[in-house]
C-alpha positions as CSV (number, residue, x, y, z in Angstrom):
1,M,0.0,0.0,-0.1
2,K,2.9,2.2,0.8
3,E,4.2,1.9,-2.9
4,L,0.6,2.7,-4.1
5,S,0.4,5.7,-2.3
6,I,3.7,6.8,-3.6
7,T,2.9,6.2,-7.2
8,L,-0.3,7.7,-6.9
9,G,1.1,10.9,-5.1
10,K,3.6,11.3,-8.1
11,D,1.1,10.9,-10.8
12,N,-1.8,12.5,-8.8
13,P,-4.4,11.2,-11.3
14,L,-7.3,13.1,-9.5
15,K,-5.3,16.2,-9.6
16,F,-5.6,17.0,-5.9
17,E,-4.3,20.5,-5.3
18,T,-2.1,19.9,-2.4
19,D,1.7,20.4,-1.4
20,N,2.0,16.7,-0.8
21,P,-0.4,14.4,-2.7
22,T,1.2,11.2,-1.4
23,V,0.2,11.9,1.9
24,F,-3.4,12.7,0.9
25,Y,-3.5,9.3,-1.1
26,E,-2.2,7.4,1.8
27,Y,-5.2,8.9,4.1
28,K,-7.7,8.0,1.3
29,I,-6.2,4.3,1.2
30,K,-6.1,4.1,5.0
31,H,-9.7,5.3,4.9
32,L,-10.9,2.7,2.3
33,L,-9.1,-0.1,4.3
34,T,-10.8,0.8,7.5
35,S,-14.3,1.0,5.8
36,A,-13.6,-2.4,4.1
37,A,-12.5,-3.9,7.5
38,L,-15.4,-2.6,9.5
39,G,-18.4,-3.2,7.2
40,M,-18.2,-1.7,3.5
41,M,-19.5,-4.8,1.3
42,P,-18.9,-4.9,-2.5
43,A,-22.5,-5.6,-3.1
44,K,-24.1,-2.8,-1.0
45,V,-24.2,1.0,-1.2
46,W,-21.8,2.0,1.5
47,N,-23.6,4.3,4.0
48,G,-20.5,4.9,6.2
49,Q,-21.9,3.1,9.2
50,Y,-19.3,0.6,10.8
51,D,-20.5,-2.6,11.9
52,A,-18.1,-2.8,14.7
53,N,-18.6,-0.2,17.4
54,G,-15.8,-0.8,20.2
55,G,-12.8,-2.3,18.4
56,Y,-11.4,-4.8,16.0
57,L,-9.5,-8.2,16.7
58,V,-6.7,-9.5,14.4
59,V,-5.6,-12.9,14.7
60,K,-2.3,-13.5,13.1
61,K,-0.9,-16.5,11.4
62,D,1.1,-17.4,14.4
63,G,-1.9,-17.2,16.7
64,E,-1.1,-13.8,18.1
65,I,-4.1,-11.7,18.8
66,L,-4.0,-8.1,18.4
67,C,-7.1,-5.7,19.7
68,Y,-7.4,-2.3,18.2
69,H,-9.9,0.0,20.1
70,F,-11.4,2.9,18.3
71,Y,-9.8,5.4,20.5
72,D,-6.5,4.1,18.8
73,R,-8.0,4.4,15.3
74,N,-4.5,5.6,13.9
75,R,-2.7,2.4,15.1
76,F,-5.5,0.2,13.6
77,E,-5.3,2.2,10.2
78,E,-1.5,2.0,10.3
79,Y,-1.6,-1.8,10.8
80,L,-4.0,-2.2,7.9
81,F,-1.8,0.1,5.5
82,T,1.2,-1.8,6.5
83,N,0.0,-5.4,6.3
84,A,-2.4,-5.1,3.3
85,Y,-1.6,-5.9,-0.3
86,L,-3.3,-6.2,-3.5
87,E,-3.8,-9.6,-5.2
88,R,-5.4,-10.3,-8.7
89,S,-8.7,-12.4,-8.7
90,S,-8.8,-15.8,-10.2
91,T,-9.0,-15.6,-13.9
92,T,-11.8,-18.1,-14.1
93,R,-14.1,-17.4,-11.1
94,H,-14.0,-13.6,-11.4
95,E,-13.3,-13.2,-15.2
96,Y,-10.1,-11.4,-14.4
97,A,-8.8,-9.7,-17.7
98,L,-11.7,-11.1,-19.9
99,I,-12.5,-8.9,-22.9
100,V,-16.1,-8.1,-23.4
101,K,-18.0,-5.8,-25.7
102,G,-20.2,-3.4,-23.9
103,N,-23.5,-1.9,-24.9
104,D,-21.8,1.0,-26.7
105,E,-19.8,-1.6,-28.8
106,A,-16.5,-0.6,-27.1
107,L,-14.3,-3.4,-25.9
108,Y,-13.7,-3.6,-22.1
109,F,-11.6,-5.8,-19.8
110,K,-12.0,-6.7,-16.1
111,L,-8.9,-5.7,-13.8
112,N,-10.6,-6.5,-10.4
113,F,-8.4,-7.2,-7.5
114,Q,-8.6,-8.3,-3.8
115,V,-7.3,-6.7,-0.6
116,R,-5.5,-9.2,1.5
117,L,-3.7,-9.1,5.0
118,K,-0.2,-10.4,5.4
């Protein structure tokens, strides 16, 4: 995610008028990751309401349990930002990179991805 925010900051595709766009993109990525972790679902319109109220438990692969309280939101967001990565979807299950013709007769292809935690 850090590399993604740096690349977005250099290119600034949304043309944010700020002295340091990398910091702004990092903030937006952290906000997206937090929303996804706490209730945002792909098939529903996101209303900004979190499903978790008090905190969030993370069980690591080695069995260690981490607990983040919402009064410690910055640490939680930093954990997600540091430990999340992008992974491409299955080419068969999610039709990744499948070329399709749209209603406007133009050709399109899907570049969907998944967010995973280390």
